[in-house]
C-alpha positions in Angstrom: -30.5 -51.5 -15.1 -27.8 -49.0 -14.2 -27.4 -45.4 -15.5 -27.3 -46.6 -19.0 -30.6 -48.4 -18.6 -29.3 -51.5 -20.3 -31.3 -54.7 -20.5 -30.0 -57.4 -18.2 -31.3 -60.8 -17.0 -33.3 -61.0 -13.7 -31.3 -62.3 -10.8 -33.1 -65.7 -10.8 -32.3 -66.2 -14.5 -28.7 -65.3 -14.0 -28.3 -67.7 -11.1 -30.1 -70.5 -13.0 -27.8 -70.1 -16.1 -24.7 -70.1 -13.8 -26.0 -73.4 -12.3 -26.4 -74.9 -15.8 -30.2 -75.0 -15.7 -32.3 -74.5 -18.7 -34.3 -71.2 -18.8 -37.5 -70.6 -20.7 -38.8 -67.0 -20.5 -42.1 -66.5 -22.3 -43.3 -63.0 -22.9 -46.8 -64.1 -22.1 -47.7 -67.2 -20.0 -51.1 -67.3 -21.7 -49.6 -67.7 -25.2 -50.0 -70.8 -27.4 -46.2 -71.2 -27.4 -46.1 -71.3 -23.6 -48.9 -73.9 -23.5 -47.1 -76.1 -25.9 -43.9 -75.8 -24.0 -45.5 -76.9 -20.7 -47.4 -79.8 -22.3 -44.2 -81.0 -23.9 -42.2 -80.6 -20.6 -44.8 -82.5 -18.6 -43.7 -81.2 -15.2 -44.4 -82.9 -11.9 -45.1 -79.6 -10.3 -44.8 -75.8 -11.0 -43.8 -73.2 -8.5 -44.8 -69.6 -8.8 -43.1 -66.8 -6.8 -43.9 -63.1 -7.2 -45.1 -63.7 -10.8 -47.1 -60.9 -12.3 -49.2 -62.7 -14.8 -52.4 -64.7 -14.4 -51.9 -68.5 -15.1 -54.5 -69.6 -17.7 -57.0 -72.2 -16.6 -55.8 -74.6 -19.4 -52.4 -74.8 -17.7 -53.8 -75.1 -14.2 -55.8 -78.1 -15.5 -52.9 -79.7 -17.4 -52.8 -83.4 -16.6 -49.8 -84.7 -14.6 -47.3 -87.2 -15.9 -46.7 -90.8 -14.9 -48.5 -92.1 -11.9 -50.3 -88.8 -11.7 -51.7 -89.0 -15.2 -55.2 -87.7 -15.3 -54.7 -85.5 -12.2 -53.8 -81.9 -12.7 -50.2 -80.8 -12.2 -49.9 -79.0 -8.9 -49.2 -75.3 -9.5 -47.9 -74.0 -6.2 -47.6 -70.3 -5.2 -45.4 -68.9 -2.4 -47.3 -65.9 -0.9 -45.9 -63.5 1.7 -48.7 -63.5 4.2 -50.7 -65.8 6.4 -53.5 -66.5 4.0 -56.4 -65.7 3.8 -55.2 -62.4 5.2 -53.6 -59.9 2.7 -54.3 -61.5 -0.6 -52.9 -59.5 -3.4 -49.7 -57.9 -4.8 -48.3 -56.1 -1.7 -48.9 -58.2 1.4 -45.7 -57.2 3.3 -46.3 -53.5 2.9 -49.9 -53.6 3.9 -49.4 -55.8 6.9 -47.0 -53.3 8.4 -49.2 -50.3 7.4 -52.1 -51.9 9.2 -50.1 -52.4 12.3 -49.9 -56.2 12.3 -47.4 -57.7 14.7 -47.2 -61.1 13.1 -47.0 -62.3 9.5 -45.5 -65.1 7.5 -45.5 -67.1 4.3 -48.0 -69.5 2.8 -47.6 -72.1 0.1 -50.9 -72.8 -1.7 -52.3 -74.5 -4.7 -53.1 -72.0 -7.4 -56.7 -71.8 -8.6 -58.5 -69.3 -10.8 -59.0 -66.7 -8.0 -56.6 -64.1 -6.6 -54.6 -66.0 -3.9 -57.7 -68.0 -3.1 -56.4 -71.6 -3.5 -56.1 -74.2 -0.7 -53.3 -73.8 1.8 -50.4 -76.3 1.9 -47.8 -75.1 4.4 -47.2 -72.0 6.5 -44.3 -70.2 8.1 -45.1 -67.6 10.8 -42.9 -64.9 12.3 -43.1 -61.7 14.3 -42.9 -58.3 12.7 -40.3 -56.2 14.6 -41.6 -53.0 16.2 -39.3 -50.9 14.0 -39.0 -53.3 11.0 -39.4 -51.8 7.6 -41.0 -53.5 4.6 -37.6 -53.9 2.9 -36.1 -55.6 6.0 -39.1 -57.9 6.4 -39.0 -58.8 2.7 -35.4 -59.9 3.1 -36.2 -62.1 6.1 -39.1 -63.7 4.4 -37.1 -64.3 1.2 -34.6 -66.3 3.3 -37.4 -68.4 4.8 -39.3 -68.9 1.5 -37.0 -71.2 -0.3 -36.9 -73.9 2.5 -40.7 -73.7 2.8 -41.1 -74.3 -0.9 -38.6 -77.2 -0.8 -40.5 -78.8 2.1 -43.8 -78.3 0.4 -42.5 -80.2 -2.7 -41.1 -83.0 -0.6 -44.3 -83.5 1.2 -46.4 -83.4 -1.9 -44.1 -86.0 -3.4 -44.7 -88.2 -0.4 -48.4 -87.6 -0.4 -48.2 -86.0 3.1 -50.1 -82.8 2.5 -53.8 -82.4 2.7 -54.7 -79.0 1.1 -56.8 -76.8 3.5 -59.5 -74.6 1.9 -59.2 -70.9 2.8 -61.9 -69.2 4.9 -63.1 -66.4 2.6 -64.8 -64.7 5.6 -61.4 -64.0 7.1 -59.8 -62.7 3.9 -58.3 -59.2 3.5 -56.6 -57.6 0.5 -53.2 -56.0 -0.2 -53.5 -54.2 -3.5 -50.5 -53.1 -5.6 -48.9 -49.9 -4.2 -49.5 -46.6 -5.8 -47.7 -43.3 -5.2 -50.7 -41.8 -3.4 -50.6 -44.6 -0.8 -47.6 -42.8 0.7 -49.5 -39.6 1.5 -49.4 -38.9 5.2 -52.7 -37.8 6.9 -51.6 -35.9 9.9 -55.0 -36.3 11.6 -54.0 -40.0 12.1 -52.1 -40.9 15.3 -48.3 -40.9 15.3 -48.1 -44.7 15.5 -50.3 -45.1 12.4 -48.1 -42.6 10.5 -45.0 -44.5 11.7 -46.5 -47.8 10.4 -47.0 -46.1 7.0 -43.4 -44.9 7.0 -42.1 -48.4 7.8 -44.5 -50.2 5.5 -43.9 -48.1 2.4 -40.1 -48.3 2.6 -38.5 -48.2 0.1 -41.4 -47.3 -2.3 -43.4 -45.1 -2.5 -42.2 -43.8 0.8 -44.2 -41.7 3.2 -44.6 -38.2 1.9 -46.2 -34.8 2.6 -46.0 -31.2 1.3 -44.1 -28.3 2.8 -44.6 -24.7 1.5 -46.0 -26.1 -1.8 -43.3 -28.7 -2.5 -43.4 -32.4 -2.0 -41.1 -34.1 0.6 -40.5 -37.6 1.9 -40.3 -37.9 5.7 -38.9 -40.3 8.2 -39.6 -40.3 11.9 -41.1 -42.2 14.8 -43.7 -41.5 17.6 -42.4 -39.3 20.4 -42.0 -41.6 23.4 -44.3 -40.8 26.3 -41.2 -40.4 28.6 -39.6 -37.9 26.2 -38.5 -34.9 28.3 -40.7 -32.5 26.3 -42.7 -30.3 28.7 -46.4 -30.3 28.3 -46.1 -32.5 25.2 -49.7 -33.8 25.3 -51.2 -30.4 26.0 -49.1 -28.9 23.2 -50.2 -31.6 20.7 -53.8 -31.1 21.8 -53.8 -27.4 21.3 -52.2 -27.3 17.8 -53.6 -28.6 14.5 -52.2 -31.8 12.9 -49.3 -31.2 10.6 -47.8 -28.2 12.6 -44.1 -28.4 13.2 -42.5 -27.6 16.5 -38.8 -27.4 17.3 -37.6 -28.1 20.8 -33.9 -28.0 21.3 -32.4 -30.5 18.9 -35.7 -32.3 18.4 -38.3 -31.5 15.7 -41.8 -32.7 16.3 -44.9 -32.8 14.1 -48.4 -32.7 15.6 -50.5 -35.7 14.8 -54.0 -36.9 15.7 -55.2 -38.1 19.1 -52.8 -35.6 20.9 -49.7 -37.5 19.6 -46.5 -36.3 18.0 -44.1 -37.7 15.5 -40.4 -37.0 16.2 -39.0 -36.1 12.8 -35.7 -37.7 11.9 -35.0 -37.0 8.2 -36.5 -35.0 5.4 -36.0 -35.1 1.7 -37.5 -32.2 -0.3 -38.2 -33.0 -3.9 -35.1 -32.7 -6.1 -32.8 -32.6 -3.0 -30.8 -35.1 -0.9 -32.0 -36.5 2.4 -31.0 -34.4 5.4 -31.5 -34.5 9.2 -34.7 -33.0 10.6 -32.5 -30.4 12.5 -30.8 -29.3 9.3 -34.2 -29.1 7.6 -35.5 -26.9 10.4 -32.4 -24.7 10.3 -32.7 -24.2 6.5 -36.5 -23.7 6.5 -36.3 -21.0 9.3 -39.5 -22.3 10.8 -42.1 -19.9 12.1 -45.0 -20.5 14.4 -47.3 -21.4 11.5 -44.9 -23.9 9.8 -46.7 -27.1 8.9 -46.8 -30.1 6.6 -50.0 -30.7 4.6 
């Protein structure tokens, strides 16, 4: 972390140590050392949140202690979607990119599949019309801890009946790649705006201008915007073309829609307003993003 790129403890570990809790941090959860540690610990339950390694079957089938002897220890995962929708590594981002208006959290029993285990509890919430992935992540993080705590309480009281997921309703949210941020100007402005929101802060929505990469921020031009002949203008020009009207900068999108550009960050430069970008670029009639 930091400019010196020094090794530091993850936030969860730092908080645990401050609270006087024991921390065990295996390099590989599938190692023999980790298996021996868990067998010796004999936990009542294990909670997984945003963990990037596959839990080996031997641990998932580890017998429980005490009264639960002979039954597997419940391994519980907190997943940031309403399963079975958006299984995978980036459910928050893809829910916004796909234009979902509602999402939530699910606690589930981990099995050998990818987020395929039976559902325990859910928390559901609306996605704000202008909410970004980073903002939604913060909100869901605040709701996640109480949901996990309630799940553990109900499991302890024997009050939860796990519900199998319906695989026919499943969708996937793969890990994000840089190329996922590429804007396709043939798409409608609303779809482009969803990509801008969903891929904030990384990889961001990006395009190219005069052979150089740039990251863009903007929102659909409102139908009531006082831009004369806006629809006919958008219909007559090709997607990606840039048009300046007064203080506003528009980009032509698919389906005769327009994105009102707000900020631009050329590669190697700082983020500036769309108006400053237009002034510096000295836009001509053929200026466009690709």
